[in-house]
Structure formats: structure tokens, C-alpha cells
C-alpha positions in Angstrom: 149.7 184.6 159.2 146.8 185.5 156.7 145.9 189.1 156.2 142.5 190.4 157.2 141.4 190.6 153.6 142.4 187.0 152.9 140.5 186.0 156.1 137.5 187.9 154.9 137.5 186.2 151.5 137.9 182.8 153.2 135.0 183.5 155.5 132.9 184.5 152.5 133.7 181.3 150.6 132.9 179.3 153.8 129.5 181.1 154.1 128.8 180.5 150.4 129.8 176.8 150.7 127.6 176.3 153.8 124.6 177.8 152.0 125.3 175.8 148.9 125.7 172.6 150.8 122.4 173.0 152.6 123.8 174.3 155.8 120.5 175.2 157.5 119.8 176.1 161.1 120.7 173.5 163.6 119.9 173.1 167.2 121.6 176.0 169.1 124.4 174.9 171.5 123.6 174.5 175.1 119.9 174.1 174.2 117.9 172.9 177.2 114.5 172.8 175.7 112.4 169.6 175.6 112.5 167.5 172.4 110.2 164.7 171.4 111.4 161.1 171.5 109.1 159.8 168.8 106.3 160.8 166.5 103.8 159.2 168.9 104.9 161.5 171.7 103.4 165.0 171.8 99.9 166.3 171.6 98.4 169.0 173.7 95.6 171.5 173.8 96.0 172.4 170.1 96.5 169.9 167.3 98.1 171.1 164.1 96.0 171.3 161.0 97.2 170.0 157.6 99.6 172.2 155.6 98.3 174.1 152.6 99.7 173.4 149.1 103.0 174.9 148.1 103.2 177.0 144.9 103.7 174.6 142.0 107.1 174.0 140.5 108.0 175.9 137.3 111.4 174.4 136.5 109.9 171.1 135.4 108.0 172.8 132.7 111.1 174.4 131.1 113.0 172.7 128.4 116.7 172.2 128.7 117.4 175.1 126.4 115.1 177.4 128.4 117.0 176.4 131.6 120.3 177.2 130.0 118.9 180.7 129.0 117.6 181.3 132.5 120.8 180.5 134.3 123.5 181.4 131.8 121.7 184.3 130.1 119.4 185.9 132.7 121.1 185.2 136.0 124.8 184.6 135.7 125.2 186.8 132.6 128.7 185.6 131.8 130.2 186.0 135.3 133.1 184.0 136.6 132.5 181.0 138.9 133.8 183.0 141.9 131.2 185.7 141.3 128.3 183.2 140.9 127.1 183.6 144.5 126.8 187.4 144.1 124.9 187.0 140.8 122.4 184.5 142.4 122.0 186.8 145.4 121.3 189.8 143.2 118.7 187.9 141.2 117.0 186.8 144.4 117.1 190.3 145.9 115.3 191.8 142.9 112.4 189.4 143.6 112.3 189.8 147.4 112.2 193.5 147.5 108.8 193.5 145.8 107.0 192.2 148.9 108.0 192.2 152.5 105.4 189.8 154.1 104.0 186.5 152.8 103.0 183.1 154.0 105.1 180.0 153.5 106.0 176.5 154.9 109.2 176.3 156.9 110.8 172.9 156.3 113.7 172.0 158.7 115.7 169.1 160.0 113.8 166.8 162.4 116.7 166.9 164.8 115.5 170.3 166.0 112.4 168.6 167.4 113.3 164.9 168.0 115.8 163.4 170.3 116.5 160.5 167.8 115.8 162.1 164.5 117.3 159.1 162.6 114.4 156.9 163.9 111.7 159.2 162.6 110.0 158.4 159.4 109.5 162.1 158.3 112.2 163.7 156.0 111.5 167.1 157.5 109.3 169.0 160.0 107.1 171.5 158.2 105.4 174.5 159.9 103.2 177.2 158.4 104.8 180.5 159.1 104.4 184.2 158.3 107.5 185.6 156.7 108.9 189.0 157.1 111.6 189.5 154.6 114.0 192.4 154.8 116.8 191.7 152.2 120.3 192.5 153.4 122.2 195.4 151.9 125.2 193.2 151.1 124.1 190.8 148.3 126.8 188.3 149.3 125.4 187.8 152.8 123.5 184.7 153.8 119.8 185.3 153.5 117.7 184.8 156.6 114.2 185.8 157.2 112.1 186.6 160.3 109.2 184.1 160.8 106.4 183.6 163.3 103.9 180.8 163.5 100.9 181.6 161.2 97.3 181.0 161.9 95.8 178.5 161.8 98.6 176.4 163.4 99.5 173.9 160.7 102.2 171.2 160.3 102.9 167.9 158.6 103.0 166.4 162.1 99.6 166.7 163.6 100.6 166.1 167.2 103.6 168.4 167.3 103.2 170.8 170.3 102.9 174.4 169.3 104.8 175.4 172.4 107.8 173.3 171.2 107.7 175.1 167.8 107.6 178.5 169.6 110.6 177.5 171.8 112.6 176.4 168.7 111.9 179.7 166.9 112.7 181.7 170.1 116.1 180.1 170.4 116.8 180.9 166.7 115.7 184.5 167.3 112.8 183.8 164.9 115.3 183.8 162.0 115.5 180.9 159.6 117.4 180.4 156.3 115.3 181.8 153.4 115.9 178.7 151.3 114.1 176.6 153.9 110.8 178.5 153.4 108.4 177.5 150.6 105.6 180.0 149.7 102.1 178.5 149.6 99.3 178.9 147.0 96.5 181.4 147.1 98.7 184.6 147.3 99.3 187.3 144.7 101.5 187.0 141.6 104.4 188.7 143.4 104.6 185.8 145.9 104.4 183.3 142.9 107.4 185.1 141.4 109.2 184.8 144.8 108.4 181.1 144.9 109.8 180.7 141.4 113.0 182.5 142.3 113.5 180.4 145.4 113.1 177.2 143.4 115.6 178.5 140.8 118.1 179.3 143.5 117.6 175.9 145.3 118.2 174.0 142.0 121.4 176.0 141.4 122.9 175.1 144.7 121.5 171.6 144.8 122.7 170.5 141.3 124.7 173.2 139.4 127.0 174.8 142.0 130.3 173.2 142.8 132.9 174.6 145.2 135.7 173.4 142.9 134.6 175.8 140.1 136.3 178.9 141.4 139.2 178.7 138.9 136.9 178.7 135.9 136.7 181.9 133.7 133.4 183.3 132.4 133.3 181.3 129.2 134.2 177.9 130.6 131.9 178.4 133.6 128.9 179.1 131.4 129.8 175.9 129.4 130.0 173.9 132.7 126.6 175.1 133.8 125.1 174.2 130.4 126.6 170.7 130.6 125.3 170.2 134.1 121.8 171.2 133.0 122.1 168.7 130.1 123.1 166.0 132.5 120.1 166.8 134.7 117.8 166.7 131.7 119.2 163.4 130.6 118.6 162.0 134.1 115.0 163.2 134.0 114.4 161.8 130.5 116.0 158.4 131.3 118.8 158.8 128.7 121.1 158.3 131.6 119.9 155.1 133.4 118.2 155.7 136.7 120.8 153.5 138.6 123.7 155.7 137.3 121.8 158.9 138.1 121.1 157.6 141.6 124.7 156.8 142.1 125.9 160.2 140.9 123.4 162.0 143.1 124.4 159.9 146.1 128.1 160.6 145.7 127.4 164.3 145.1 125.4 164.4 148.4 128.2 162.5 150.1 130.7 165.1 148.9 128.5 168.0 150.2 128.1 166.3 153.5 131.8 165.6 153.9 132.6 169.2 152.9 130.2 170.6 155.5 131.6 168.2 158.1 135.2 169.4 157.3 134.1 173.1 157.7 132.5 172.4 161.1 135.5 170.4 162.2 137.8 173.3 161.3 135.7 175.9 163.0 135.8 173.9 166.3 139.6 173.7 166.3 141.4 176.2 168.6 144.1 178.5 167.5 146.8 175.9 168.1 145.5 172.5 166.9 146.8 169.3 168.6 148.7 166.8 166.5 145.6 164.5 166.5 143.3 167.3 165.3 145.8 168.2 162.5 146.0 164.6 161.4 142.2 164.2 161.4 141.8 167.4 159.5 144.2 166.3 156.8 142.5 162.9 156.6 139.1 164.5 156.1 140.5 166.9 153.5 142.3 164.1 151.6 139.1 162.0 151.5 137.2 165.0 150.2 139.8 165.7 147.5 139.7 162.1 146.3 135.9 162.1 146.0 136.0 165.5 144.3 138.4 164.1 141.7 136.2 161.1 141.0 133.1 163.3 140.6 134.9 165.7 138.3 136.1 162.9 136.0 132.6 161.3 136.0 130.9 164.6 135.2 133.4 165.4 132.4 132.4 162.1 130.8 128.8 163.1 131.1 128.0 160.0 133.2 128.7 157.8 130.3 131.3 155.9 132.4 130.2 152.9 134.3 130.7 154.4 137.7 133.3 156.5 139.6 136.0 154.9 137.6 138.2 153.1 140.1 138.1 149.2 140.2 135.9 148.3 143.0 137.5 144.9 143.7 140.6 145.4 145.9 140.9 141.8 147.2 144.2 140.0 146.3 143.9 136.9 144.2 144.7 133.7 146.2 145.4 131.3 143.4 145.6 127.5 144.0 146.1 125.8 147.4 149.6 124.9 148.2 148.8 121.1 148.1 147.1 121.5 144.7 143.8 120.1 145.9 140.4 121.5 145.2 137.3 121.6 147.3 133.6 121.4 146.4 131.4 123.5 148.7 127.8 122.4 149.1 125.5 125.2 149.9 122.0 124.0 151.0 119.3 125.1 153.4 119.1 121.5 154.5 121.3 118.4 153.9 119.4 115.6 152.1 120.1 112.3 150.4 120.1 114.2 147.1 122.8 116.5 148.4 125.1 113.6 149.2 124.6 112.0 145.7 126.2 115.1 144.2 129.4 114.4 146.0 132.2 112.5 144.4 134.2 110.1 146.5 137.5 111.6 145.2 136.5 115.1 145.9 137.2 117.1 149.1 133.9 118.7 150.1 132.5 121.0 152.8 128.8 121.6 153.5 127.7 125.2 154.2 124.3 126.9 154.6 125.9 130.3 154.0 126.8 131.1 150.4 128.8 134.1 151.5 131.0 131.9 153.7 131.5 129.4 150.9 132.7 132.0 148.4 135.0 133.5 151.0 136.8 130.2 151.5 137.3 129.5 147.8 140.6 129.0 146.0 141.2 128.6 142.3 139.7 125.4 140.9 137.0 125.1 143.6 133.4 124.5 142.9 130.3 125.9 144.7 127.2 123.7 144.4 124.0 125.5 145.4 120.8 123.6 146.1 117.3 125.1 145.7 116.4 128.1 147.9 116.9 131.8 148.1 120.3 133.2 149.0 122.2 136.4 149.4 126.0 136.9 149.2 127.8 140.2 149.2 131.0 138.3 148.3 129.6 137.9 144.8 130.8 141.5 144.3 134.4 140.5 144.9 135.1 137.4 142.7 138.8 137.0 142.0 139.3 133.2 141.9 138.8 130.8 138.9 135.8 128.9 140.3 132.6 127.3 139.2 129.3 128.4 140.8 126.6 125.9 139.8 123.0 125.4 140.8 121.7 121.9 141.4 118.2 121.7 139.9 116.3 124.1 137.6 117.6 127.6 137.5 114.2 129.0 138.7 114.7 127.0 142.0 118.1 128.5 142.9 117.6 132.2 143.5 120.4 134.6 144.5 119.1 138.1 145.4 121.1 141.2 145.7 121.4 143.3 148.8 119.6 146.7 148.1 122.1 148.5 150.4 125.1 147.6 148.2 126.0 149.3 144.9 127.2 146.1 143.3 125.7 142.6 142.8 128.1 140.3 140.9 131.5 141.7 139.9 134.3 139.6 138.6 138.0 140.0 138.0 138.7 136.2 137.8 140.6 134.9 134.8 138.0 132.2 134.1 134.9 131.9 136.2 131.6 130.1 135.5 128.1 130.6 136.7 125.6 127.9 135.8 122.0 127.0 136.5 121.1 129.9 138.7 118.8 132.8 138.8 120.1 136.3 139.7 117.5 138.8 141.0 118.7 142.4 141.2 117.1 144.6 143.8 118.2 148.1 144.5 121.9 147.8 143.4 122.9 150.5 140.9 125.6 148.8 138.9 125.0 146.2 136.2 123.6 142.9 137.4 126.9 141.4 136.4 130.0 143.5 135.8 133.0 141.8 134.2 135.9 144.1 135.2 138.6 141.9 133.7 139.3 138.2 132.8 136.6 135.9 131.3 133.2 135.2 132.8 130.9 132.4 131.5 127.2 132.3 132.1 125.4 129.1 131.1 121.7 128.3 131.6 121.1 131.3 133.9 118.2 133.7 134.3 119.1 137.3 135.0 116.3 139.4 136.3 117.7 143.0 136.1 116.4 146.1 137.9 119.3 148.5 137.0 121.8 148.0 134.1 122.2 144.7 132.4 125.5 142.7 132.0 128.4 145.2 131.6 131.7 144.0 130.0 134.4 146.6 130.7 137.5 147.3 128.6 139.7 144.3 128.0 137.3 141.9 129.7 135.5 138.9 128.0 132.1 137.4 128.4 130.4 134.2 127.2 126.7 133.7 127.6 124.9 130.6 126.5 121.3 129.3 126.9 120.4 132.1 129.3 117.8 134.7 129.7 118.3 138.5 130.4 115.3 140.6 131.1 114.2 143.8 132.8 117.3 146.0 132.5 116.8 149.8 132.5 119.7 150.0 130.1 120.7 147.5 127.4 120.6 143.8 128.3 124.3 143.5 127.4 126.7 146.5 127.3 130.1 146.0 125.6 132.7 148.7 126.5 135.5 149.5 124.2 138.1 146.7 123.8 135.9 144.0 125.3 134.9 140.7 123.8 131.6 138.8 124.0 130.1 135.6 122.6 126.3 135.2 122.9 124.7 131.9 121.8 121.2 130.6 122.3 120.0 133.3 124.6 116.8 135.3 125.1 117.2 139.0 125.7 113.9 140.9 126.1 112.1 143.8 127.8 115.3 145.7 128.3 116.2 149.4 127.8 113.1 150.4 129.7 114.0 154.1 129.9 111.3 156.6 130.7 112.3 159.0 128.0 110.5 161.5 125.8 113.3 161.2 123.2 113.2 157.6 121.9 115.9 158.1 119.3 118.5 158.9 122.0 117.4 156.9 125.0 116.4 153.5 123.4 119.5 151.4 123.1 117.6 148.1 123.0 118.9 144.6 123.7 122.7 144.9 123.1 124.8 148.1 123.3 128.2 148.2 121.6 130.5 151.1 122.5 133.3 151.7 120.0 136.9 153.0 120.3 138.7 150.7 120.5 136.3 148.3 118.8 134.9 145.5 120.9 134.4 142.0 119.4 130.9 140.5 119.4 129.8 137.0 118.2 126.1 136.2 118.2 124.4 133.0 117.1 120.9 131.6 117.6 119.8 134.4 120.0 116.2 135.7 120.3 116.1 139.4 121.0 112.6 140.9 121.3 110.3 143.4 123.1 113.2 145.8 123.9 112.7 149.5 123.8 114.8 150.4 120.7 117.2 148.5 118.4 118.1 144.8 118.9 121.8 145.8 118.6 122.9 149.5 119.0 126.4 150.5 118.0 127.7 153.8 119.5 130.4 155.4 117.5 131.7 159.0 117.3 129.8 161.0 114.7 133.0 162.0 112.7 133.5 158.4 111.8 129.9 157.8 110.6 127.6 158.8 107.8 124.8 160.0 110.0 121.3 161.1 109.4 119.9 164.4 110.7 118.8 162.7 113.9 122.3 161.2 114.4 121.2 157.6 113.7 121.9 155.3 110.7 119.6 152.4 110.5 120.3 149.2 108.5 116.8 149.0 107.0 117.0 152.6 105.7 118.6 151.4 102.5 121.4 153.1 100.5 124.3 154.6 102.5 122.7 153.6 105.8 122.7 149.9 105.0 126.3 150.1 103.6 127.4 151.9 106.7 126.1 149.2 109.0 127.6 146.4 106.9 131.0 148.2 106.8 130.9 148.9 110.5 130.0 145.3 111.3 133.1 144.2 109.4 135.3 146.8 111.2 134.0 145.7 114.6 134.4 142.0 113.9 130.7 141.4 114.5 129.5 137.9 113.7 125.7 137.9 113.7 124.3 134.6 112.4 120.9 132.9 112.7 119.5 135.3 115.3 115.9 136.3 115.6 115.8 140.1 116.0 112.3 141.4 116.7 112.2 145.1 117.7 109.8 148.0 117.4 112.3 150.1 115.5 115.1 148.5 113.6 117.3 145.4 114.0 120.7 147.2 114.1 121.2 150.9 114.6 124.2 153.2 114.8 124.1 156.1 117.3 126.6 159.0 117.5 
């Protein structure tokens, strides 16, 4: 049985975790008050006025170095990870004790006010309140402040009843979490300082704090915070592609939500848990640890990895049919005479109007013929069989669109798969438009309209692209990971690497991105690479193996050592670049550390 001191420490960590994970006030148990069913319901004698402006953000104006100095130098001051909550609380207390009363906007979860909060279109319910702040004596305690509805009655929901707001606050004893309150403009400089302090603390718990940091000493913890600030700055500047940044944030929020769910589940278990409760608790804990491990690895790699690092295709390869026969699947919105003409008398065939179903039924050696129309198929993210997917007609007429709710679009682990005469349109997915995890993928006469990353060829995989067009990628049009192989012939790669970055030398990787160690192999012939943000071909190699300039970039057109370095490196990488048209705003080929 745990001692009282151990129990106290556990409770303290639990409280800190709840605060860090956004554990705000929820609806009190056994609440019997009336809640709204929709945004249209409500209204009454008094309609809420519009909310005033919040105090403007100050963190956005700070450079990365200034953020590091603020958190590591001014606030944490070399403390260990386990003492970070006390350091943050002490910093906030110093600001709060300067003024007891001020006006702010209380932003809380819509579930306090709506029966079906998932169906509402508002991310929060905001109410203008008068804050009375009496900081606790114990700096490790959770901060809550006393609030009352301020005049004039104001909210982001005009028809929310004032009586309902008063009832909610009454049930909460008029106390709400401090971090849910945002000071408004038009008050004195002391309130502005409080607003800045609150924003600083929110950012720390939203992005910098991790519950798994407790074992870090003071030196390594400061380094961790500095690295996380750098990651955040790279996200803001576009150096880390927006799809990868989105994926990281989404997984981090998922971890926080799962952690809070585990805490709540444990707190509801009686002294002697049942066998079912124990199993469920261990299950939640195991899932949390697995996600934590993935996030730690990804973070350690500074988000340079393709994603949380486990192969996403878990389907077993079928191989060939037992009878050795192959089937041609016809996918068409309607069956016409032209459809029938495509069929061979000696070929077994099946007609489908569902591309997803056709892919699900494929064995090695099968062919999927797609007639003009627009299609969606989540099974494109689980390609394991050696098949041919071919559009019948012009590529512009056969459009396959990604599902925005899925992370992946086209992912292949087939030994030899071909995609021909089709247009892939990426919408909302965060991975590359095509990810070759292993095996060999061939693209011929295809159009790839990217929204996230371009074509990614992972370690050991192989790609051949011929007579195709790649455009619109936020990252490079083609990314070759260490140990991969690619042959590009007769393609157009343009308007890629569209990072929104203030540091062009670091964020502009251009049309093709080659990542070294071990060296990938690239053969290029008769390609036209133009209008990309950066180099036509960018080679990323560790700085200790390069002769680098002060900016960390060696450019082939710089002459002297730079040109020799590029030529030597091209030989080392087995790069064959012949008869290509490279038209870029910077240089044709660049080396980046």
C-alpha cells in the first residue's frame, strides 16, 4: 500500500497533468439545469452583445531565440522537469498579485450549455466576465479564479440566455480555471502583462510540456524545451511541411485526450477494481504508452521522419490465385459499348462501379481498368498486390480524389505495381500523395495534383515515373529517402515546395529532394523542372561530410569548391542527370546540411 507522501505526490502529478492537458471545468455531476439543444434555441428578454477584443498576442512577435530565453532563462531557470509546474506557477503568481480585479472573456466547452455539443458549430462558448483573482498560497495548486457576469452582458452566441450562464456559474461556485479566461483590451498595462503571462503559460502546456519528461535533469530538460521551440518555429515558418505539422499536432492532442481519459477512468474505479476494469485500465495504459513512444521518436527526429514511423500497411499479401488465372476489373460509372471493346475474349473480367471493391478483390497479376469519371477509394492506401491500375481515356478524364478524413492517399508495398493514365487529386490527406513503402511502383502518363507532400520513396523502395506531371506539393515534388531508388524520365515537376517561410535558404527544397545516408540512387532524363520554390534538385547531407558555405548551402553555380563538391557528390550518389531542363529561381542543384 502506498504511503501518504507517495499518494500526495501522485495526486500532485495528476493535478498537473489535468491542467497541462486542458482539463477545464466540466458539467457538475447530477446537474439538473436546462441545456440548449441547438444554437437556434434560446433567446429571451436580454440578447447578448458582441464580445470585445482580447489583448493581442505577444508570442508571435518573438523570435525563436527570444522564446528560448523567455522559457529557459526567465521562467524555468535551469530547473528539472519535475519542478517545471512550480516554476510556471511562480512566474504566473508574480503577475497575478499585481491586480486583483480585471475583465476577461471566459471560454469554455460548449457541452456545459448544449445537450449535443458535437453538433454545434462553435468551438467554445465565450462570456464576458469580471475576474476576482486571489492567487493561492501554494504555487503548485491548480489556479482557479472567481468570476461573475460582466456588464454589458456579452457572448459569442447572441441568443444564449443569461439565466443559463448564471446557472452554470452557480453550479461551479463561480470558480473557473484561470487559463480559460482571456483579458480584454482597454485596461491598464498591468492587465496587459497578465494577458501576456497567461498566453505564455498556455503555450507551455499546449506545446512544450510533456508528462514523460519527469526523468530529465536540468541540463537535458532545457535542451528539450529549446528543441520543441525550434520545432514550433519550423512549423510556423513552413520549414516543416504543413501536413506533417498537422499530423504531429493531431497525434499530440490524441495523446493528451487519451491521458486525460485514463486519469478519469482510474478516478472512477472503486478501491477493489473488477477484472474487467483492470483489463480496460491496462488496455488504455498500453495504448497510451505506444503512442507516447511514437511521439518521442518522431520528436527526437525533429519531425524529419515521414510520419510516426510504423508501416501503415498491415494487410497480408495474397499472391496469385490458386488456379493461376488473372482477372480484369472494369470500373465505370455506366457500362457502354466502349467498355465492352476493352475486354479480351481470353480474359476473365468483372464489371464494378466501385473502385474500392475492385481493389479489394484483386490478386497478383490482375488489372483494374478505370473509365472516365471521378472516384474515391480508401483501399489505395493498402496496395500489396502486383497489379496494374490503368485509366481508359485521357488522364484528365479519370480522376481519383483522396478522402480528407484519411491520413494516407496512395500507399504501396507491392513488389511491382503500375499506375497508368490517371489523375490523382490530393485533398486533406497529410502524407505524400503517393508513398512507396517498399517494392517497386511505376507511374506512367499520370497527373499528380498534390496538396500535402509529393511522392515519397522510403528506404529500400523503388520508383519509376515516366511522362507524368507532379504539381502543387507543399514539400518537394519527389522525396527520396536514404537507400531508395528512382528513375524519372520525360516528366514535368513544377510549382512544388510551396512553403510559407521567411527563411528561403532552409525551407525551399524545390522539385526533387534527395536525403543521404545511405545514399539513394537517382536517374533523370528529359525532365522539365520549373517554377518551384528553391532548387530543382536539393541534396540533404550531414554537414561534416560537406564543404559548406556560411549559410549551410553549397550551390553548383557558385564556382570553385562548391561546383566541385556538387560534381563529387553526384558521383558518390550515383546521380545520372542528362538532358533535363532545370529552370529555378535559385540554382539548379543545391546541397543542404
